DSSP file (Angstrom, degrees, kcal/mol; ACC not computed):
  #  RESIDUE AA STRUCTURE BP1 BP2  ACC     N-H-->O    O-->H-N    N-H-->O    O-->H-N    TCO  KAPPA ALPHA  PHI   PSI    X-CA   Y-CA   Z-CA
    1    1 A M              0   0    0      0, 0.0     2,-0.4     0, 0.0     0, 0.0   0.000 360.0 360.0 360.0 128.2   54.1   -3.3  -28.7
    2    2 A R        -     0   0    0      2,-0.0     2,-0.5     0, 0.0     0, 0.0  -0.726 360.0-166.1 -93.9 132.4   56.4   -0.8  -27.0
    3    3 A K        -     0   0    0     -2,-0.4     2,-0.7     2,-0.0     0, 0.0  -0.976   4.9-159.0-119.0 127.6   57.2   -1.1  -23.3
    4    4 A D        +     0   0    0     -2,-0.5     3,-0.2     1,-0.1    -2,-0.0  -0.888  20.8 164.7-109.5 106.7   58.8    1.8  -21.6
    5    5 A F    >   +     0   0    0     -2,-0.7     3,-0.8     1,-0.2    -1,-0.1   0.409  57.7  87.2 -99.4   1.1   60.5    0.8  -18.4
    6    6 A D  T 3  S+     0   0    0      1,-0.2    -1,-0.2     3,-0.0    -2,-0.0   0.875  95.0  40.1 -69.1 -36.1   62.6    4.0  -18.0
    7    7 A D  T 3  S+     0   0    0     -3,-0.2     2,-0.3     2,-0.0    -1,-0.2   0.279  84.8 128.4 -96.3  12.1   59.9    5.9  -16.1
    8    8 A F    <   -     0   0    0     -3,-0.8     2,-0.4     2,-0.0    -3,-0.1  -0.536  36.8-174.0 -72.0 126.9   58.8    2.8  -14.1
    9    9 A N        -     0   0    0     -2,-0.3    -2,-0.0     1,-0.1    -3,-0.0  -0.986  21.5-165.8-129.7 122.6   58.7    3.8  -10.3
   10   10 A L  S    S+     0   0    0     -2,-0.4     2,-0.4     2,-0.1    -1,-0.1   0.693  70.9  83.0 -79.6 -18.8   58.0    1.3   -7.6
   11   11 A E  S    S-     0   0    0      1,-0.0     2,-0.1     2,-0.0    -2,-0.0  -0.685  81.7-125.5 -87.6 136.7   57.4    4.0   -5.0
   12   12 A D        -     0   0    0     -2,-0.4    -2,-0.1     1,-0.1    -1,-0.0  -0.486  10.5-133.9 -79.1 154.8   53.9    5.5   -4.8
   13   13 A D        +     0   0    0     -2,-0.1     2,-0.1     2,-0.1    -1,-0.1   0.423  66.5 115.8 -90.2   0.9   53.7    9.3   -5.1
   14   14 A T        -     0   0    0      1,-0.1     2,-0.7     2,-0.0     3,-0.1  -0.441  68.7-120.9 -73.6 145.9   51.3    9.8   -2.2
   15   15 A D     >  -     0   0    0      1,-0.2     4,-1.1    -2,-0.1     3,-0.3  -0.770  18.4-167.2 -87.8 117.4   52.5   11.7    0.7
   16   16 A H  H  > S+     0   0    0     -2,-0.7     4,-2.3     1,-0.2     5,-0.2   0.726  88.0  66.5 -72.6 -21.9   52.4    9.7    3.9
   17   17 A E  H  > S+     0   0    0      2,-0.2     4,-2.3     1,-0.2    -1,-0.2   0.883  97.6  52.0 -67.4 -36.4   53.0   12.9    5.8
   18   18 A E  H  > S+     0   0    0     -3,-0.3     4,-2.2     2,-0.2    -1,-0.2   0.922 110.4  47.7 -66.1 -43.4   49.6   14.2    4.7
   19   19 A E  H  X S+     0   0    0     -4,-1.1     4,-2.1     1,-0.2    -2,-0.2   0.914 113.6  48.1 -63.5 -42.5   47.8   11.1    5.9
   20   20 A G  H  X S+     0   0    0     -4,-2.3     4,-2.5     1,-0.2    -1,-0.2   0.877 111.1  50.2 -65.4 -38.3   49.6   11.3    9.2
   21   21 A S  H  X S+     0   0    0     -4,-2.3     4,-2.4     2,-0.2    -1,-0.2   0.874 109.6  51.1 -69.9 -35.2   48.9   15.0    9.7
   22   22 A L  H  X S+     0   0    0     -4,-2.2     4,-2.1     2,-0.2    -2,-0.2   0.926 112.5  45.7 -66.5 -43.5   45.2   14.4    9.0
   23   23 A L  H  X S+     0   0    0     -4,-2.1     4,-2.3     2,-0.2    -2,-0.2   0.904 113.4  50.3 -63.9 -42.1   45.0   11.6   11.6
   24   24 A G  H  X S+     0   0    0     -4,-2.5     4,-2.4     1,-0.2    -2,-0.2   0.898 109.8  50.4 -63.0 -40.8   47.0   13.7   14.1
   25   25 A L  H  X S+     0   0    0     -4,-2.4     4,-2.5     2,-0.2    -1,-0.2   0.903 110.0  50.3 -64.0 -41.2   44.6   16.7   13.5
   26   26 A A  H  X S+     0   0    0     -4,-2.1     4,-2.1     2,-0.2    -2,-0.2   0.916 112.0  47.2 -63.8 -43.1   41.6   14.4   14.1
   27   27 A L  H  X S+     0   0    0     -4,-2.3     4,-2.2     2,-0.2    -2,-0.2   0.894 112.0  50.4 -64.7 -39.9   43.1   13.1   17.3
   28   28 A F  H  X S+     0   0    0     -4,-2.4     4,-2.5     2,-0.2    -2,-0.2   0.920 110.4  49.1 -63.6 -43.6   43.9   16.6   18.5
   29   29 A A  H  X S+     0   0    0     -4,-2.5     4,-2.4     1,-0.2    -1,-0.2   0.877 110.0  52.6 -64.1 -37.0   40.4   17.8   17.8
   30   30 A L  H  X S+     0   0    0     -4,-2.1     4,-2.3     2,-0.2    -1,-0.2   0.917 110.6  46.8 -62.8 -44.1   39.0   14.8   19.7
   31   31 A A  H  X S+     0   0    0     -4,-2.2     4,-2.4     2,-0.2    -2,-0.2   0.906 112.8  48.7 -65.9 -42.5   41.1   15.7   22.7
   32   32 A V  H  X S+     0   0    0     -4,-2.5     4,-2.6     2,-0.2    -2,-0.2   0.914 112.1  49.5 -64.6 -42.3   40.2   19.4   22.6
   33   33 A G  H  X S+     0   0    0     -4,-2.4     4,-2.2     2,-0.2    -2,-0.2   0.914 112.0  47.6 -63.6 -42.7   36.5   18.5   22.3
   34   34 A A  H  X S+     0   0    0     -4,-2.3     4,-2.1     2,-0.2    -1,-0.2   0.907 112.9  49.1 -64.8 -41.3   36.7   16.1   25.3
   35   35 A G  H  X S+     0   0    0     -4,-2.4     4,-2.2     1,-0.2    -2,-0.2   0.916 111.2  48.9 -64.2 -42.8   38.5   18.6   27.4
   36   36 A A  H  X S+     0   0    0     -4,-2.6     4,-2.6     1,-0.2    -1,-0.2   0.890 109.2  53.4 -63.8 -38.7   36.1   21.3   26.6
   37   37 A A  H  X S+     0   0    0     -4,-2.2     4,-0.9     1,-0.2    -1,-0.2   0.902 110.6  46.9 -63.2 -40.6   33.2   19.0   27.4
   38   38 A M  H  < S+     0   0    0     -4,-2.1     3,-0.2     1,-0.2    -1,-0.2   0.884 114.9  46.5 -68.9 -37.0   34.7   18.3   30.8
   39   39 A L  H  < S+     0   0    0     -4,-2.2    -2,-0.2     1,-0.2    -1,-0.2   0.897 121.7  33.7 -71.7 -39.9   35.4   21.9   31.6
   40   40 A F  H  < S+     0   0    0     -4,-2.6    -1,-0.2    -5,-0.2    -2,-0.2   0.344  82.5 126.2-102.8   7.2   32.0   23.3   30.6
   41   41 A A     <  -     0   0    0     -4,-0.9     4,-0.1    -3,-0.2    -4,-0.0  -0.464  53.5-146.1 -66.2 132.8   29.7   20.4   31.6
   42   42 A P  S    S+     0   0    0      0, 0.0     2,-0.3     0, 0.0    -1,-0.1   0.709  79.0  18.4 -74.8 -18.7   26.9   21.7   33.9
   43   43 A A  S    S-     0   0    0      1,-0.0    -2,-0.0     2,-0.0     5,-0.0  -0.914  94.1 -81.0-144.3 169.2   26.8   18.4   35.9
   44   44 A E     >  -     0   0    0     -2,-0.3     4,-2.4     1,-0.1     5,-0.2  -0.250  49.4-101.7 -71.0 165.1   29.0   15.4   36.5
   45   45 A G  H  > S+     0   0    0      1,-0.2     4,-2.9     2,-0.2     5,-0.2   0.867 118.3  49.9 -57.6 -45.8   29.0   12.5   34.0
   46   46 A A  H  > S+     0   0    0      1,-0.2     4,-2.2     2,-0.2    -1,-0.2   0.906 113.5  46.8 -62.3 -41.4   26.7   10.1   35.9
   47   47 A K  H  > S+     0   0    0      2,-0.2     4,-2.4     1,-0.2    -1,-0.2   0.907 113.1  48.9 -67.5 -40.6   24.1   12.8   36.3
   48   48 A T  H  X S+     0   0    0     -4,-2.4     4,-2.8     2,-0.2     5,-0.2   0.916 110.6  50.4 -64.9 -43.1   24.4   13.9   32.7
   49   49 A R  H  X S+     0   0    0     -4,-2.9     4,-2.5     1,-0.2    -1,-0.2   0.902 111.1  49.5 -61.8 -40.0   24.1   10.2   31.5
   50   50 A Q  H  X S+     0   0    0     -4,-2.2     4,-2.5    -5,-0.2    -2,-0.2   0.916 111.6  48.7 -63.2 -43.4   21.0    9.8   33.6
   51   51 A L  H  X S+     0   0    0     -4,-2.4     4,-2.2     2,-0.2    -2,-0.2   0.920 113.0  46.6 -63.5 -45.0   19.5   13.1   32.2
   52   52 A V  H  X S+     0   0    0     -4,-2.8     4,-2.4     2,-0.2    -2,-0.2   0.911 112.4  51.0 -64.5 -42.1   20.2   12.0   28.6
   53   53 A G  H  X S+     0   0    0     -4,-2.5     4,-2.3    -5,-0.2    -2,-0.2   0.914 109.9  49.5 -60.8 -43.8   18.7    8.5   29.2
   54   54 A D  H  X S+     0   0    0     -4,-2.5     4,-2.3     1,-0.2    -1,-0.2   0.906 110.9  49.8 -62.8 -41.1   15.6   10.0   30.7
   55   55 A R  H  X S+     0   0    0     -4,-2.2     4,-2.5     1,-0.2    -1,-0.2   0.905 110.1  50.4 -65.1 -39.9   15.1   12.3   27.8
   56   56 A L  H  X S+     0   0    0     -4,-2.4     4,-2.2     2,-0.2    -1,-0.2   0.901 110.1  50.0 -64.9 -39.0   15.6    9.5   25.3
   57   57 A K  H  X S+     0   0    0     -4,-2.3     4,-2.4     2,-0.2    -1,-0.2   0.899 110.2  51.1 -64.3 -39.3   13.0    7.4   27.2
   58   58 A G  H  X S+     0   0    0     -4,-2.3     4,-2.6     1,-0.2    -2,-0.2   0.902 109.6  49.6 -63.1 -41.2   10.6   10.4   27.1
   59   59 A L  H  X S+     0   0    0     -4,-2.5     4,-2.5     2,-0.2    -1,-0.2   0.892 109.3  52.6 -64.2 -38.3   11.2   10.7   23.3
   60   60 A K  H  X S+     0   0    0     -4,-2.2     4,-2.1     2,-0.2    -2,-0.2   0.926 111.1  46.4 -62.7 -44.7   10.5    7.0   22.9
   61   61 A G  H  X S+     0   0    0     -4,-2.4     4,-2.3     2,-0.2    -2,-0.2   0.908 112.2  50.6 -63.8 -41.8    7.2    7.3   24.8
   62   62 A D  H  X S+     0   0    0     -4,-2.6     4,-2.6     1,-0.2    -2,-0.2   0.894 109.2  51.4 -63.0 -39.7    6.2   10.4   22.8
   63   63 A A  H  X S+     0   0    0     -4,-2.5     4,-2.3     2,-0.2    -1,-0.2   0.901 109.4  50.4 -65.0 -39.6    7.0    8.6   19.5
   64   64 A G  H  X S+     0   0    0     -4,-2.1     4,-2.1     2,-0.2    -2,-0.2   0.914 111.6  47.5 -63.4 -43.1    4.8    5.7   20.6
   65   65 A E  H  X S+     0   0    0     -4,-2.3     4,-2.4     2,-0.2    -2,-0.2   0.910 111.4  50.9 -64.3 -41.4    1.9    8.0   21.5
   66   66 A A  H  X S+     0   0    0     -4,-2.6     4,-2.4     1,-0.2    -2,-0.2   0.903 109.3  51.0 -63.1 -40.0    2.3    9.8   18.2
   67   67 A L  H  X S+     0   0    0     -4,-2.3     4,-2.3     2,-0.2    -1,-0.2   0.895 109.7  50.0 -64.0 -40.1    2.2    6.5   16.3
   68   68 A E  H  X S+     0   0    0     -4,-2.1     4,-2.5     2,-0.2    -2,-0.2   0.906 110.1  50.6 -64.0 -41.6   -1.0    5.5   18.1
   69   69 A R  H  X S+     0   0    0     -4,-2.4     4,-2.5     2,-0.2    -2,-0.2   0.919 110.8  48.7 -62.5 -43.2   -2.6    8.9   17.2
   70   70 A V  H  X S+     0   0    0     -4,-2.4     4,-2.5     2,-0.2    -2,-0.2   0.915 111.0  50.9 -62.8 -42.2   -1.6    8.4   13.6
   71   71 A H  H  X S+     0   0    0     -4,-2.3     4,-2.0     1,-0.2    -2,-0.2   0.918 111.3  47.5 -61.9 -44.6   -3.1    4.9   13.6
   72   72 A R  H  X S+     0   0    0     -4,-2.5     4,-2.4     1,-0.2    -1,-0.2   0.915 111.6  50.7 -62.5 -42.8   -6.4    6.1   15.1
   73   73 A E  H  X S+     0   0    0     -4,-2.5     4,-2.5     1,-0.2    -2,-0.2   0.898 108.8  50.9 -64.6 -40.2   -6.6    8.9   12.6
   74   74 A L  H  X S+     0   0    0     -4,-2.5     4,-2.2     1,-0.2    -1,-0.2   0.896 110.0  50.7 -63.6 -38.8   -6.0    6.6    9.7
   75   75 A G  H  X S+     0   0    0     -4,-2.0     4,-2.3     2,-0.2    -2,-0.2   0.910 110.2  49.5 -63.3 -42.2   -8.8    4.3   11.0
   76   76 A R  H  X S+     0   0    0     -4,-2.4     4,-2.4     1,-0.2    -2,-0.2   0.916 110.8  49.6 -62.7 -42.8  -11.2    7.2   11.3
   77   77 A R  H  X S+     0   0    0     -4,-2.5     4,-2.4     1,-0.2    -1,-0.2   0.900 110.3  50.3 -65.2 -39.4  -10.4    8.4    7.8
   78   78 A E  H  X S+     0   0    0     -4,-2.2     4,-2.2     2,-0.2    -1,-0.2   0.914 111.1  48.9 -63.9 -42.4  -11.0    4.9    6.4
   79   79 A A  H  X S+     0   0    0     -4,-2.3     4,-2.4     1,-0.2    -2,-0.2   0.899 110.6  51.2 -63.4 -40.0  -14.3    4.6    8.3
   80   80 A R  H  X S+     0   0    0     -4,-2.4     4,-2.5     1,-0.2    -2,-0.2   0.906 109.0  50.7 -64.2 -41.6  -15.3    8.1    6.9
   81   81 A R  H  X S+     0   0    0     -4,-2.4     4,-2.4     2,-0.2    -1,-0.2   0.901 109.6  50.8 -63.0 -40.3  -14.5    6.9    3.3
   82   82 A R  H  X S+     0   0    0     -4,-2.2     4,-2.5     2,-0.2    -2,-0.2   0.929 110.9  48.3 -62.9 -44.1  -16.6    3.8    3.8
   83   83 A R  H  X S+     0   0    0     -4,-2.4     4,-2.7     1,-0.2     5,-0.2   0.916 111.5  50.1 -61.8 -42.1  -19.6    5.9    5.0
   84   84 A E  H  X S+     0   0    0     -4,-2.5     4,-2.3     2,-0.2    -1,-0.2   0.899 110.8  49.1 -64.3 -39.5  -19.1    8.3    2.0
   85   85 A R  H  X S+     0   0    0     -4,-2.4     4,-2.4     2,-0.2    -1,-0.2   0.922 112.2  48.7 -65.0 -42.7  -19.1    5.4   -0.5
   86   86 A R  H  X S+     0   0    0     -4,-2.5     4,-2.4     1,-0.2    -2,-0.2   0.936 112.8  46.7 -62.1 -45.8  -22.2    3.9    1.1
   87   87 A S  H  X S+     0   0    0     -4,-2.7     4,-2.5     1,-0.2    -1,-0.2   0.868 111.6  52.2 -66.7 -34.3  -24.1    7.2    1.0
   88   88 A S  H  X S+     0   0    0     -4,-2.3     4,-2.5    -5,-0.2    -1,-0.2   0.912 110.0  48.9 -65.8 -40.6  -23.0    7.8   -2.6
   89   89 A A  H  X S+     0   0    0     -4,-2.4     4,-2.4     2,-0.2    -2,-0.2   0.917 112.0  48.3 -64.2 -42.3  -24.3    4.3   -3.6
   90   90 A M  H  X S+     0   0    0     -4,-2.4     4,-2.5     2,-0.2    -2,-0.2   0.908 111.7  49.4 -65.1 -41.1  -27.6    4.9   -1.8
   91   91 A M  H  X S+     0   0    0     -4,-2.5     4,-2.7     2,-0.2     5,-0.2   0.910 111.1  50.2 -64.6 -40.5  -27.9    8.4   -3.5
   92   92 A G  H  X S+     0   0    0     -4,-2.5     4,-2.7     2,-0.2    -2,-0.2   0.903 110.9  49.3 -62.5 -41.1  -27.2    6.8   -6.9
   93   93 A L  H  X S+     0   0    0     -4,-2.4     4,-2.5     2,-0.2    -2,-0.2   0.923 112.5  47.4 -63.0 -44.3  -29.8    4.1   -6.3
   94   94 A A  H  X S+     0   0    0     -4,-2.5     4,-2.4     2,-0.2    -2,-0.2   0.917 113.5  47.1 -65.1 -42.9  -32.4    6.7   -5.3
   95   95 A V  H  X S+     0   0    0     -4,-2.7     4,-2.7     2,-0.2     5,-0.2   0.919 112.7  50.0 -65.2 -42.7  -31.6    8.9   -8.3
   96   96 A G  H  X S+     0   0    0     -4,-2.7     4,-2.5    -5,-0.2    -2,-0.2   0.914 111.8  47.6 -61.9 -42.9  -31.7    5.9  -10.6
   97   97 A A  H  X S+     0   0    0     -4,-2.5     4,-2.4     2,-0.2    -1,-0.2   0.902 112.3  50.2 -64.8 -40.3  -35.1    4.7   -9.2
   98   98 A G  H  X S+     0   0    0     -4,-2.4     4,-2.2     2,-0.2    -2,-0.2   0.923 111.7  47.1 -63.9 -44.0  -36.5    8.2   -9.5
   99   99 A L  H  X S+     0   0    0     -4,-2.7     4,-2.7     2,-0.2    -2,-0.2   0.911 111.5  51.4 -64.0 -40.9  -35.3    8.6  -13.1
  100  100 A A  H  X S+     0   0    0     -4,-2.5     4,-1.4     1,-0.2    -1,-0.2   0.917 110.8  48.5 -61.8 -41.6  -36.8    5.2  -14.0
  101  101 A A  H  < S+     0   0    0     -4,-2.4    -1,-0.2     1,-0.2    -2,-0.2   0.885 115.4  44.6 -65.9 -37.5  -40.1    6.2  -12.4
  102  102 A L  H  < S+     0   0    0     -4,-2.2    -2,-0.2     1,-0.2    -1,-0.2   0.857 119.0  40.7 -74.2 -34.4  -40.2    9.4  -14.3
  103  103 A L  H  < S+     0   0    0     -4,-2.7    -2,-0.2    -5,-0.2    -1,-0.2   0.548  85.4 107.0 -95.8  -7.2  -39.1    8.0  -17.7
  104  104 A T     <  -     0   0    0     -4,-1.4     4,-0.1    -5,-0.2    -4,-0.0  -0.579  60.5-149.8 -73.9 127.7  -41.1    4.8  -17.7
  105  105 A P  S    S+     0   0    0      0, 0.0     2,-0.3     0, 0.0    -1,-0.1   0.743  77.8  47.0 -72.6 -20.7  -44.0    5.1  -20.1
  106  106 A E  S    S-     0   0    0      1,-0.1     2,-0.1     2,-0.0    -2,-0.0  -0.768  89.5-105.2-117.6 163.7  -46.3    2.8  -18.2
  107  107 A S     >  -     0   0    0     -2,-0.3     4,-2.0     1,-0.1     5,-0.2  -0.387  36.6-104.6 -81.1 165.3  -47.2    2.6  -14.5
  108  108 A G  H  > S+     0   0    0      1,-0.2     4,-2.6     2,-0.2     5,-0.2   0.915 118.6  49.5 -57.3 -49.9  -45.8   -0.2  -12.3
  109  109 A P  H  > S+     0   0    0      0, 0.0     4,-2.2     0, 0.0    -1,-0.2   0.877 110.6  51.5 -60.7 -35.5  -49.0   -2.3  -12.1
  110  110 A A  H  > S+     0   0    0      2,-0.2     4,-2.1     1,-0.2    -2,-0.2   0.903 110.9  47.6 -67.7 -39.6  -49.3   -2.2  -15.9
  111  111 A V  H  X S+     0   0    0     -4,-2.0     4,-2.3     2,-0.2    -1,-0.2   0.920 112.5  49.0 -66.8 -43.7  -45.7   -3.3  -16.4
  112  112 A R  H  X S+     0   0    0     -4,-2.6     4,-2.3     1,-0.2    -2,-0.2   0.892 111.3  49.9 -63.1 -39.1  -46.2   -6.1  -13.8
  113  113 A R  H  X S+     0   0    0     -4,-2.2     4,-2.3    -5,-0.2    -1,-0.2   0.900 110.4  50.2 -66.2 -40.8  -49.4   -7.2  -15.5
  114  114 A R  H  X S+     0   0    0     -4,-2.1     4,-2.1     2,-0.2    -2,-0.2   0.899 111.6  48.2 -64.6 -41.1  -47.7   -7.3  -19.0
  115  115 A I  H  X S+     0   0    0     -4,-2.3     4,-2.2     2,-0.2    -2,-0.2   0.915 111.3  50.0 -65.4 -43.2  -44.8   -9.4  -17.6
  116  116 A A  H  X S+     0   0    0     -4,-2.3     4,-2.2     1,-0.2    -2,-0.2   0.907 110.4  50.3 -62.8 -41.7  -47.2  -11.8  -15.9
  117  117 A D  H  X S+     0   0    0     -4,-2.3     4,-2.3     1,-0.2    -1,-0.2   0.909 109.7  50.6 -62.1 -42.3  -49.1  -12.2  -19.2
  118  118 A R  H  X S+     0   0    0     -4,-2.1     4,-2.0     1,-0.2    -1,-0.2   0.896 109.9  50.1 -64.2 -39.9  -45.9  -12.9  -21.1
  119  119 A L  H  X S+     0   0    0     -4,-2.2     4,-2.2     2,-0.2    -1,-0.2   0.902 110.0  50.9 -64.5 -41.4  -44.9  -15.6  -18.6
  120  120 A R  H  X S+     0   0    0     -4,-2.2     4,-1.9     1,-0.2    -2,-0.2   0.919 110.3  48.8 -62.6 -44.0  -48.3  -17.3  -18.9
  121  121 A R  H  X S+     0   0    0     -4,-2.3     4,-2.0     1,-0.2    -1,-0.2   0.888 110.6  51.3 -63.2 -38.9  -48.1  -17.3  -22.7
  122  122 A T  H  X S+     0   0    0     -4,-2.0     4,-2.0     1,-0.2    -1,-0.2   0.903 108.9  50.6 -65.0 -41.1  -44.6  -18.8  -22.5
  123  123 A E  H  < S+     0   0    0     -4,-2.2    -1,-0.2     1,-0.2    -2,-0.2   0.865 111.3  49.0 -64.8 -35.4  -45.8  -21.5  -20.2
  124  124 A E  H  < S+     0   0    0     -4,-1.9    -1,-0.2     1,-0.2    -2,-0.2   0.858 112.1  48.1 -71.3 -35.2  -48.7  -22.4  -22.5
  125  125 A E  H  < S+     0   0    0     -4,-2.0    -2,-0.2    -5,-0.2    -1,-0.2   0.844 105.2  63.4 -75.6 -33.5  -46.4  -22.5  -25.6
  126  126 A V  S  < S-     0   0    0     -4,-2.0     3,-0.1    -5,-0.2    -1,-0.1  -0.824  87.3-129.5 -96.6 123.4  -43.8  -24.7  -23.9
  127  127 A P        -     0   0    0      0, 0.0     2,-0.1     0, 0.0    -2,-0.1  -0.276  34.1 -90.4 -68.9 157.6  -45.0  -28.2  -22.9
  128  128 A D        -     0   0    0     -4,-0.1     2,-0.6     1,-0.1    -5,-0.0  -0.441  38.1-151.4 -66.0 137.6  -44.4  -29.5  -19.4
  129  129 A I        +     0   0    0      1,-0.2     3,-0.1    -2,-0.1    -1,-0.1  -0.953  19.4 175.6-115.7 114.5  -41.2  -31.4  -19.1
  130  130 A D        -     0   0    0     -2,-0.6     2,-0.3     1,-0.3    -1,-0.2   0.897  69.1 -10.6 -83.4 -44.1  -41.2  -34.1  -16.5
  131  131 A R        -     0   0    0      2,-0.0     2,-0.5     0, 0.0    -1,-0.3  -0.984  62.3-120.2-152.8 160.9  -37.8  -35.5  -17.2
  132  132 A V        -     0   0    0     -2,-0.3     2,-0.5    -3,-0.1    -3,-0.0  -0.918  24.8-165.1-108.0 126.0  -35.0  -35.3  -19.7
  133  133 A V        -     0   0    0     -2,-0.5     2,-0.7     2,-0.0    -2,-0.0  -0.940  11.1-145.4-113.6 129.0  -34.1  -38.5  -21.5
  134  134 A R        -     0   0    0     -2,-0.5     3,-0.1     3,-0.0    -2,-0.0  -0.825  15.3-150.2 -95.0 118.9  -30.9  -38.7  -23.4
  135  135 A E        -     0   0    0     -2,-0.7     2,-0.0     1,-0.1    -2,-0.0  -0.604  29.4 -95.3 -86.4 147.6  -31.2  -40.9  -26.4
  136  136 A P        -     0   0    0      0, 0.0    -1,-0.1     0, 0.0     0, 0.0  -0.348  38.3-140.4 -62.8 140.3  -28.1  -42.8  -27.6
  137  137 A Q        -     0   0    0      1,-0.1     2,-0.0    -3,-0.1    -3,-0.0  -0.786  21.9-105.6-101.0 144.3  -26.3  -41.0  -30.4
  138  138 A P        -     0   0    0      0, 0.0    -1,-0.1     0, 0.0     3,-0.1  -0.364  41.3-101.6 -66.8 149.0  -24.8  -42.9  -33.4
  139  139 A E        -     0   0    0      1,-0.1     2,-0.1    -2,-0.0     0, 0.0  -0.445  42.2-105.2 -68.2 141.1  -21.1  -43.3  -33.4
  140  140 A P        -     0   0    0      0, 0.0    -1,-0.1     0, 0.0     3,-0.0  -0.447  36.8-112.6 -68.8 142.6  -19.3  -40.9  -35.7
  141  141 A E        -     0   0    0     -2,-0.1     2,-0.1     1,-0.1     0, 0.0  -0.528  32.7-111.1 -74.9 138.2  -18.1  -42.4  -39.0
  142  142 A P        -     0   0    0      0, 0.0    -1,-0.1     0, 0.0     3,-0.0  -0.410  33.7-110.4 -68.2 146.2  -14.3  -42.6  -39.3
  143  143 A E        -     0   0    0      1,-0.1     3,-0.1    -2,-0.1     2,-0.0  -0.545  37.3-104.6 -75.9 139.4  -12.9  -40.4  -42.0
  144  144 A P        -     0   0    0      0, 0.0     2,-0.2     0, 0.0    -1,-0.1  -0.372  37.5-109.7 -65.0 141.8  -11.5  -42.2  -45.0
  145  145 A A              0   0    0      1,-0.1     0, 0.0    -3,-0.0     0, 0.0  -0.477 360.0 360.0 -72.0 140.0   -7.7  -42.4  -45.1
  146  146 A A              0   0    0     -2,-0.2    -1,-0.1    -3,-0.1    -3,-0.0   0.462 360.0 360.0 -88.8 360.0   -6.2  -40.2  -47.8
């Protein structure tokens, strides 16, 4: 493995002058901006701070009111969706009942009479059961060992 130490340089190649000039430019811009603000300010500092504070409080109150309005509107929309779902279910029930009434080959009393007759025949065929007694079951035989 070849190591070339001839071009090895302990000094970094970055210009410290560029970093210093950038920091100096930022400080100069800060000073010019502050000076311009003092020269062209429409009111003194305390009055301006009070005005800005009042506006921020007003914005905070407006944001709270807007949040309350959004919350109320979401509640209204949810209630409207629930009502629409309920009315859709009721309409589906009514349509289903209407179709059943139109498509049923027999009338309601005839169907009820047929069901009652079938229940009576089932009761006659199945004996009355007073109680259920569980009889002992024989033990299963063990499987022979192989």
